[in-house]
N, C-alpha and C positions, 0 to 999 in steps of 0.2 A: 123225687130221693128216695133211696132204699134203707131198711135200719140200719143195715151194717156199714153206707154210708154215713150215716149220721152219726155213725158212733166215731166218726175220727178228727172229730172236735170236739176241742179239750171238751166245754164245759155239758160233754153229755155221756161220758165213759165211765164216772164217779171215781176222779182220783182219790178222795179220803178213801173209802174202799178199797182203793186197788194198794193205797200207801198202807193200812195197816191189816191187808192179807199177804202181803209181797212178802218174800226171802230171797235170799240168793240161792239158784239152783245150780245144783255143779253134776247133778247126777239124772239121768234122763230115758226114756222107756226104749229110747231107739228107734218110735218110729216117726217119719218124716213131716216135717214142716208140712201141711196141706198145700195145695195154691192158693185155696181160698186167704187161709190163713195170712200167707205171704203175702199177698195181692192186698191184702188191708192194714198190714206192715209198713207197707212200699211207702203205700197211698197217705196212713198217716203221717210218716215220716218227711215227706214231700212237706208234709205243712206245719211240721214244728219246728214254728218260728222261735227267736227266742227275744228277753226286752235290749238285747243289744245290739240285735241288727246286724249280726254278724252271719252271713249265708255260711250253710252246713251241706256237704253234699252226702248222703247214704244209699248204702249198697247192702243187702241180703248175702250172700255166697253160700254158695253148695262145698258142703264139709270137703266130702272126698271127691271131687269133680276139680278143685283149688287147689285141694293139697293142706286144709287147716287141721291145725289140733291143735291143742292143751294139755300138758298134763298133769290139771287140775277139774280135768272136764270129760264124763263116760256117756255115750250114747248120741251127743246131739250132732244131727243132722245138716246144721246148717250155724249161719255166726250173722250177724247184722254190724257195722263200723259205719265209722263218718272221717270224711277229709276235711280238711279247710284250709283259709288262709291263718298265716302263724300272725296272727296281729295284736294289740290289745286288748284286756279282756276276752281274749279266745279258750280260755282254760274253761272262765266262770259261764261265757255262753254254750261250749258243748257241754257240760255238767248238764247245764238245766236243760237245753234238746234235747238226750240222749237221755234222759229220765224221763221225759212228757214218753217218748217211745215205750220205752221201760215198764210204766205203769197203763199206756195203752196195750201191752203184751199181756201183761197182770188179768187187765180186762178181760181177754179174750180165754186165759188157760194157759197161756203161754211161761215160760219158766224162761229167768235171764238172769247171768250176774257180771258185772265189771269186771272185765279184766284188765290188766294195765299190762304188765310185767311179763306172768307165765304164758310165754305165748312163742311161738317161730313169729317176730314180727316184723322181718323180711320176707314171708309170705303173705302175710296180710297186708302189706304194706303193695307188693303186689296184684294182688288179685283186685285190689279197691281201685288201685291206679294212680298209687299219689306221684301226685307229679312237684317240681324245683317250689321253694315256697310253701310246700304243702305239708300238716302235721294229722297225722293219725292216733289223737291219745291212747284210745279204748274199745274195747269190742268187748261184744256178750254171746255168746252162742245164743239159738233161740229151739225150742223144742217145746215136748210134753213131760215134768216130772214126774220121774221114775215114782213106783209107789214107796220103794224105800231107798234114804240114801246108800250111798257108798259107804266101807268103813274109811275113805281116803276122805269124804266129804263130811261124815263126821267130825274126825280127829280136827280136823281143818277149821269144823266155826267152833270146836268145845277152844282151841288153840288163842283161834282172836275174839271168843264172848261172842260172839255176834248174833244171840238172841239178847243183850244187855243192851243199855242205854243209861248216857249218864244221867244224872237226876236230873228235873228240869231247872231246881234253881242255881245247878254248876254252869248250867248253857244261856241264861238268861236271866235280864238286869233290868232295873227299874229306874233312871234317870241316868245310872252310870255306873261305871263296873263297881262301886265300891254297894251297891243295893243288890241284891239280890232276887229277882222275880217268883214267888210263887205260884202254885195254880191260881188260887182263891182268888190273887190281885190281879191274875192278867185279863178278868175279863173276856169282851169279843173274841178277843186273842187266845183262849186258852187253847182251843182247839185244834185254832190254825200253826201255835207252836209247836202242840206237842205234836202236829206232822209234821214238820222240823225236826222236832226228835228222834222221831224214826227214821231221820234220812240214815240211807247204807253210804259209809265211808269207806278208803282205803284201809285198810285193818282194822277198821272198826274207832278210826281214829279221834274221829267227831271234832272236826279244825273251826268248825263254827260255831261262834257267838254274836247276842242277839241284844240291841240296848234298845228297850222300847220307852221313847218319849215322846213326849205332845203328837199323836197321831202318825210316827215315824217308826218303824222297827230300823236301826243300822245294824247291817251286818259287819261282823269282822271276823279277821281268821286269824286261829291260834296256831301258832307252827309247831311243828316234830321235825326234829332233825330229819337229816336223809329221802325227805320229800320234793328236795330243787335240785334239777340239773344241775351241770359244770355250766351249761348256758342259757340256765335262768327259767327254765318250762317248771310249772309247780304245783307238783298233782294234786294235792291239798285245796287248790282253788277249782279242781273243777266242783271238789266233794262239796263248797260252797255255793258253787252251781247248783247243785243236786237240792242243796236245802235253800234254795234263792227258789227254784222252781214249786219244790214244796208250799212253801210259803202262799205261793201268789195263785197256783191252783188251788189249794184248800180255802184263802180267803174268797176268791170267784168265787167257788160251790156253796158257800154261804151268804152270797150276794154282795160285798165290800166288794170298791174299787180300786185299783192299787197303782201306783207309779211307783217307776224305780227310776232312782235320782244319785249323783255321784256328790253331794253337798255333806263332805266330813264334819262332822257336827262338833272334831277336833276337842274329847273327851282322852281324858288319862286310861290308855286300854292297860297301859306296863309293857313288861318285854315280851319281843315275842310277838305280840298282838297286832295287826294290822286292822285299819279300813276298808273295806271292800266297795259295798254301795250300800244305798238308804231304799225299803219303799214305803213310798206312802200311804197311810190308808183310809179312807172315807166312807 
């Protein structure tokens, strides 16, 4: 096995470093994605499983050939997206698996950004060969970041405060939602939860809330208005999937074992907050 092939495994590419280093990239240098990098991402994506056991088919697409674009992206030659059956937990599974691919791309110096709305969705769905009963939740450009952001990107990042995150104690709780968790009380999960805090999300809403109790991390969604479609598709559950991915990869990287369960602890979460899943940690 050569070094590049070895990097396609989750425990090799350095998830924590990628999480800390990554930012959303919307301005690219115009250089086409190399065949080597495209091949490595395709190989990794084909193995990018998720703890929900939901299969996803991934495809890298040539922007010029497929006539693909986004008004918020400059200079990208390729895009990646995935399609899947619309089944329970599809949103969380997609977020988890796509974020693994995004972090792997980051480890190779390739820029990405999550796009759910600002694109010609019909063109992307045609390019990926979307079938009946399938969904294509999000796409991302793939390319090499430009040395300087475009004015458009600078304004966009400022408008959503892209470089800021909510305080640790606003997102994480000790035993119940009545007791905020501070970094000094998080113990071995301090850095793991910090990786969760750094997760990207739609318009930087950060909808995840996590209660730590008895060696378990209970994940909840704090919903914001306008992110659930008329047919029930919830874009913020994709964000929760991203947060679950950051937790899982970061925990494993420091030698912890994780197991995903759906044992709702029945905590009083308040209005607009709903249980999603639990990671048991040992």
